C-alpha positions in Angstrom: -20.2 -95.7 194.5 -23.2 -97.2 192.5 -21.7 -100.5 191.2 -24.8 -101.1 189.3 -24.0 -98.2 186.8 -22.0 -98.4 183.7 -18.8 -96.3 184.2 -16.0 -94.4 181.7 -13.1 -92.7 181.8 -9.8 -92.1 180.2 -7.3 -94.8 181.0 -4.5 -93.2 179.3 -2.8 -90.3 180.2 -4.3 -87.1 179.8 -2.4 -84.8 177.3 -1.4 -84.8 173.9 -0.6 -87.9 171.9 -1.0 -90.3 169.2 -3.7 -92.2 171.0 -5.8 -92.4 173.8 -7.9 -95.1 175.6 -11.2 -94.8 177.0 -13.1 -97.8 178.8 -16.4 -98.4 179.7 -17.4 -100.5 181.7 -21.0 -102.4 183.4 -24.1 -103.9 182.6 -24.7 -101.8 180.0 -21.6 -101.1 178.4 -21.8 -102.8 174.8 -25.1 -100.5 174.4 -23.6 -97.4 175.0 -20.4 -97.8 173.1 -22.9 -99.2 170.1 -24.5 -95.2 170.3 -21.2 -93.6 169.6 -18.6 -96.6 167.7 -19.8 -97.8 164.4 -17.5 -100.5 163.3 -16.6 -100.4 159.5 -18.0 -103.8 158.8 -21.4 -102.6 160.2 -21.3 -105.3 162.9 -23.3 -104.4 166.0 -20.9 -104.3 169.5 -22.5 -107.3 170.0 -21.8 -109.0 167.1 -18.1 -108.1 167.2 -15.3 -111.2 168.9 -13.9 -110.6 171.9 -10.4 -109.2 172.6 -10.2 -108.3 169.3 -9.2 -104.6 168.1 -11.8 -103.4 164.9 -11.7 -100.0 162.8 -14.7 -97.9 163.1 -16.1 -94.4 163.2 -16.7 -92.6 166.5 -20.0 -90.9 166.3 -21.2 -87.8 168.4 -25.1 -86.2 167.4 -24.9 -88.2 164.7 -22.0 -87.0 163.4 -18.5 -88.3 162.9 -16.1 -86.8 165.5 -12.7 -89.3 165.1 -12.4 -92.5 163.6 -10.6 -95.3 165.9 -10.3 -98.9 167.1 -12.5 -100.8 169.3 -12.4 -103.6 171.4 -15.0 -105.5 173.5 -14.3 -107.4 176.6 -16.9 -110.0 177.9 -17.5 -110.5 181.5 -16.4 -112.4 183.7 -13.1 -112.4 181.4 -12.2 -108.5 181.5 -10.1 -106.5 183.8 -13.3 -105.3 186.1 -15.1 -108.8 185.5 -17.9 -106.9 183.7 -18.5 -106.5 180.5 -16.2 -104.0 179.1 -15.4 -101.7 175.9 -12.0 -100.0 175.4 -12.0 -97.2 172.3 -8.9 -96.2 171.0 -9.6 -92.3 169.3 -7.1 -90.1 168.4 -4.8 -89.0 171.5 -5.2 -85.1 171.8 -6.7 -83.1 174.8 -10.1 -81.8 172.6 -10.9 -84.6 170.7 -10.1 -87.0 173.8 -13.1 -84.7 175.8 -15.1 -84.8 173.0 -15.8 -88.5 172.9 -15.8 -88.8 176.5 -18.9 -86.1 176.1 -20.3 -88.6 173.6 -20.0 -91.4 175.7 -21.8 -89.6 178.8 -24.0 -88.4 176.7 -24.9 -92.1 175.6 -25.7 -92.8 179.2 -22.2 -93.7 181.0 -21.2 -91.9 184.3 -17.8 -90.5 184.7 -16.0 -93.2 187.0 -15.0 -91.8 190.3 -11.1 -92.3 191.6 -9.9 -95.9 191.6 -13.7 -97.3 190.6 -12.8 -99.8 187.5 -9.5 -101.5 190.2 -12.2 -101.7 193.0 -14.8 -103.5 190.5 -12.0 -105.6 190.3 -11.6 -106.4 193.6 -15.4 -106.0 194.1 -15.8 -108.5 191.6 -13.3 -111.2 192.8 -10.3 -110.6 189.9 -8.1 -109.4 192.6 -7.3 -109.6 196.1 -6.9 -106.0 197.8 -3.5 -106.6 198.1 -3.3 -106.8 194.4 -5.3 -103.6 194.0 -2.9 -102.2 196.1 0.3 -103.3 194.6 -1.3 -102.0 191.2 -1.8 -98.7 192.6 2.3 -98.6 193.4 2.8 -99.8 190.2 1.6 -96.6 188.3 3.5 -94.8 191.2 6.4 -96.7 190.9 9.9 -94.5 190.3 12.4 -97.5 190.6 13.3 -100.6 189.7 13.2 -102.1 192.8 9.6 -100.6 193.1 8.2 -101.9 190.0 9.8 -105.6 191.1 8.1 -105.9 194.2 4.8 -104.5 193.1 4.7 -107.0 190.3 5.3 -109.1 192.6 2.3 -108.6 194.8 -0.1 -108.3 191.9 0.8 -111.4 190.9 -0.3 -112.7 194.0 2.8 -113.6 196.1 1.1 -111.6 199.4 -2.1 -113.2 198.6 -0.6 -116.7 198.1 1.0 -116.6 201.4 -1.8 -115.3 203.7 -4.2 -117.7 202.1 -2.0 -120.9 203.1 -1.7 -119.1 206.5 -5.4 -118.8 206.7 -6.0 -122.1 205.5 -3.9 -123.4 208.2 -5.6 -121.0 211.0 -9.1 -122.5 209.9 -8.5 -125.7 210.0 -6.5 -125.4 213.9 -9.6 -123.7 214.9 -11.6 -126.3 213.8 -9.4 -128.6 215.7 -9.9 -126.5 218.8 -13.4 -126.7 218.9 -13.8 -130.1 218.1 -12.5 -130.3 221.5 -14.2 -128.2 223.0 -17.4 -128.8 221.8 -17.1 -132.7 221.9 -14.9 -133.6 224.3 -16.1 -137.2 225.0 -16.3 -138.2 221.2 -12.6 -137.6 220.2 -13.1 -135.8 217.2 -9.8 -133.5 217.1 -6.9 -135.2 215.9 -5.0 -133.2 217.5 -4.1 -133.4 221.6 -3.2 -130.2 223.2 0.8 -130.6 222.7 0.1 -130.7 219.2 -2.2 -127.7 219.1 0.2 -126.0 221.0 3.4 -126.6 218.3 0.8 -126.1 215.4 0.2 -122.7 217.0 3.9 -122.1 217.2 4.9 -122.9 213.7 2.2 -121.1 213.0 3.8 -117.7 214.9 6.7 -118.5 213.5 5.7 -118.3 209.7 3.7 -115.4 210.6 6.2 -113.1 212.3 8.5 -113.8 209.0 6.0 -112.4 206.8 5.5 -109.7 209.2 9.4 -109.5 209.3 9.4 -108.5 205.3 8.1 -105.2 205.6 11.2 -103.7 207.2 12.5 -104.0 203.5 9.3 -103.7 201.9 8.5 -100.2 203.6 12.4 -98.9 203.0 11.6 -99.8 198.9 7.8 -99.1 198.6 7.1 -96.3 201.6 10.5 -94.8 201.9 12.4 -94.3 205.2 11.8 -90.9 206.3 15.2 -89.5 206.7 16.4 -86.3 208.1 20.0 -84.7 207.1 21.2 -82.7 210.2 24.0 -80.6 211.5 25.4 -77.1 212.4 25.3 -74.5 210.1 27.5 -74.5 207.1 28.9 -78.4 207.4 27.9 -79.2 203.8 23.8 -80.9 204.9 22.8 -78.8 201.6 25.6 -79.7 199.6 24.8 -83.1 200.5 21.1 -83.0 199.6 21.7 -81.6 196.5 23.7 -84.6 195.5 21.1 -87.2 196.8 18.4 -85.4 194.5 20.4 -85.0 191.9 20.1 -81.2 191.0 20.9 -78.1 193.2 17.5 -78.0 195.3 18.8 -76.3 197.9 21.0 -72.8 198.3 23.8 -73.2 198.8 26.9 -70.6 200.1 29.4 -69.9 202.6 27.1 -67.8 204.9 25.8 -69.6 207.8 22.2 -70.2 207.8 21.2 -69.9 204.8 18.3 -73.1 205.2 16.1 -71.6 206.8 13.3 -73.9 206.4 12.7 -77.5 206.0 13.7 -78.9 202.5 11.8 -82.3 201.4 12.2 -84.4 198.4 11.1 -88.3 197.4 14.6 -90.0 196.2 16.0 -93.3 195.5 19.7 -94.4 197.1 20.8 -97.7 195.4 17.4 -100.2 196.3 16.2 -97.6 199.2 13.7 -94.6 199.0 14.3 -92.1 201.2 11.7 -89.5 201.8 14.8 -86.6 202.3 14.6 -83.9 204.3 17.2 -80.7 204.7 16.9 -78.7 207.9 18.0 -75.5 209.2 21.3 -75.7 210.8 20.9 -76.4 214.5 22.2 -74.0 216.5 20.8 -70.7 219.1 20.0 -68.1 216.9 18.0 -64.4 217.6 17.3 -64.3 213.6 13.6 -64.6 214.1 13.0 -66.7 210.4 15.9 -68.8 211.2 14.7 -69.7 214.6 11.6 -71.3 213.5 13.3 -73.1 211.0 15.5 -74.6 213.9 12.5 -75.3 215.7 11.3 -77.4 212.4 14.3 -79.1 212.4 14.3 -80.4 215.4 10.5 -81.4 215.1 11.6 -83.5 211.6 14.5 -85.0 213.9 11.8 -86.5 216.5 9.9 -87.9 213.4 12.8 -89.4 211.9 13.8 -93.6 211.4 17.1 -92.4 209.5 19.4 -89.5 210.8 22.2 -88.3 208.7 24.3 -85.9 211.0 26.9 -84.2 209.6 29.9 -82.9 210.4 33.0 -81.0 209.0 36.1 -83.0 208.5 38.1 -79.8 208.4 37.6 -78.3 212.2 37.4 -80.5 215.5 34.1 -80.6 217.6 32.7 -77.5 218.6 30.1 -76.7 221.2 27.5 -76.7 217.8 28.7 -80.3 217.3 27.8 -81.6 220.5 24.3 -79.8 220.7 23.6 -81.8 217.5 25.0 -85.0 219.8 22.9 -84.1 222.5 19.8 -83.4 220.5 20.0 -87.0 218.7 20.7 -89.0 222.4 17.1 -89.5 223.2 16.1 -90.6 219.5 14.9 -94.0 218.2 16.0 -93.4 214.7 19.2 -95.1 213.3 21.6 -92.4 213.3 25.1 -91.8 210.7 27.5 -90.1 211.4 29.0 -88.3 208.3 32.0 -86.8 208.5 32.3 -84.1 205.3 34.8 -82.3 203.2 37.0 -85.8 203.5 39.2 -83.9 200.6 40.9 -81.3 203.2 42.6 -81.5 205.9 41.5 -84.2 208.6 41.3 -82.2 211.6 38.0 -83.5 213.1 38.2 -86.4 215.7 35.9 -89.7 215.3 36.2 -91.2 218.6 33.4 -89.4 220.4 31.1 -89.8 217.2 31.6 -93.6 217.2 30.5 -94.0 221.3 27.2 -92.1 219.9 26.3 -93.2 215.8 25.5 -96.4 215.1 27.9 -95.9 212.0 30.5 -93.4 210.8 31.4 -92.8 207.4 33.7 -90.4 205.6 32.2 -88.4 202.7 32.9 -85.4 200.4 29.5 -83.8 199.4 31.4 -81.5 196.9 32.9 -84.4 194.7 30.9 -87.5 195.5 33.4 -89.2 197.8 31.6 -91.9 199.8 28.5 -91.8 198.2 28.4 -94.9 196.9 29.5 -96.3 200.6 26.5 -94.6 202.0 24.4 -96.5 199.3 25.6 -99.6 199.8 25.3 -98.8 204.0 21.5 -97.8 203.8 20.7 -100.9 201.7 22.6 -102.8 204.6 20.3 -101.8 206.9 16.7 -101.4 205.3 17.4 -104.1 203.0 17.5 -108.0 203.4 19.2 -109.8 201.5 17.6 -113.2 202.0 14.7 -112.0 200.7 14.1 -112.4 196.8 11.8 -109.6 195.8 10.9 -110.8 192.8 9.5 -114.0 194.2 9.1 -113.9 198.0 5.7 -112.2 199.7 7.0 -108.7 200.9 4.5 -107.2 202.6 4.3 -103.5 201.2 2.3 -101.0 203.2 1.8 -100.0 206.6 -2.1 -101.4 206.7 -0.9 -105.1 205.9 2.0 -104.7 208.4 -0.4 -103.4 211.2 -2.7 -106.6 210.3 0.1 -109.1 211.0 1.2 -107.4 214.2 -2.3 -108.2 215.7 -2.6 -111.5 213.5 0.9 -112.5 215.8 -0.1 -110.7 219.2 -3.2 -113.2 219.2 -1.6 -115.7 218.2 0.8 -115.3 220.7 -1.7 -115.3 223.3 -3.1 -118.2 222.0 0.2 -120.0 222.3 0.4 -119.1 225.9 -2.7 -120.3 226.9 -2.2 -124.0 225.2 1.6 -124.1 226.6 -0.4 -123.3 230.3 -3.0 -125.7 229.7 -5.9 -123.2 230.0 -9.2 -124.4 228.1 -8.7 -125.1 224.2 -11.5 -122.3 223.8 -9.5 -119.5 225.9 -7.3 -120.5 222.8 -9.9 -120.5 220.3 -10.8 -117.0 220.8 -7.6 -115.8 219.9 -7.0 -118.2 217.0 -10.3 -116.9 215.7 -9.1 -112.9 216.2 -5.5 -114.0 214.1 -7.5 -114.9 211.6 -9.7 -112.2 211.5 -7.0 -109.6 211.2 -5.3 -112.1 208.6 -8.1 -112.2 206.5 -8.1 -108.0 206.5 -4.7 -108.1 204.3 -6.7 -109.4 201.2 -9.9 -107.9 202.0 -11.9 -110.9 203.4 -12.6 -109.0 206.8 -12.3 -105.0 206.3 -13.8 -102.4 207.1 -15.9 -100.3 204.0 -14.0 -97.3 205.1 -10.3 -98.7 204.9 -11.5 -99.6 201.7 -12.5 -96.4 200.3 -9.5 -95.0 201.3 -7.0 -97.5 199.6 -9.0 -96.9 196.3 -9.6 -93.0 197.0 -5.7 -92.4 195.8 -6.3 -94.2 192.5 -6.4 -91.9 189.2 -9.7 -91.3 187.8 -11.5 -95.0 187.1 
């Protein structure tokens, strides 16, 4: 990206609508807008009051192609931190493209994916965690995702990391004052106090890191696999959770032969749901491939919903499922389906092999509210106020906190063992470095590019 160019892009969704919003940002934004927009008052763009809508006509090749509204934002008081103009034209697909083409002909270039937001980050208008939160807000599918995204956009993660970073800077300064000037007694802390300060920092970093379990469950989603032997109601459960007939349901065993995937909200938790083929020995070539894919999905699962038939005793097929799940690290819930039928299945063996057991009827929704409550209990920390507390919302942030925690632990061990403070200082500096990655003080350019590549155009 060349950040010296003036860029433009459609900032509203593409399609038919009453109004389309086109944003122009960069050092020549006012001049370029002047070439395509003529205010009804006759004033030039540079003469217009900032942040005020102005009515006028949109021009292309000296012809009026539309009328609309224009508003200018003067640097640094704009979203990007640059001079910015937004033109509101009518929202038809053809006319929108016509206005955009006129703006490009006037000297702007098309914005790349995420470029407006990236310029806001580069110009210090938002921290990296806030930019990421904006991206997640645009993709939000439920209220809890909106709440967490708004919290992060408001700077909750940034403020928490800033506080930890400042404390680390102060501690590192104390350590090196003791190392570099041992005879001057410049440090305000002795070794024991440094260890105590490091211990307190480690506790705070660990607490922030632990919020990722909730943030991951809400924002990224828990990879959840529905499994079981054929014809126990896996696809019926899948359809209930998805909210539509996404999987074919018949009385014929082996109907599902491939994995089906869907992202759904179950209460406040997002599930990246996978419906699998019934696991069994089969000679059918296609079904065999489906079974292998089902087993691979289980290896990658964070949560397993194993479905059993309440109207039948456990048989070899059920025991094969139980055996296949034993070595998994995922949380395992046994769902005893068809609870509306006569109970034949005994829970005793399942209680020994599963983390939780729940009786449901996928046919009539019995037990699904209890399943929602159970999943929330497993993944949502009720002590966290998602609106007001800092909550990590993605794996990148979590990975940085894991490394910061690791090096704080090593620094604390060095101080407690009475080793030279400069050894602790090295790990404290590394902890600072990893902590600073969260909001972009020290972050690899490739990582920044990857983050903004997921944004829509502009």
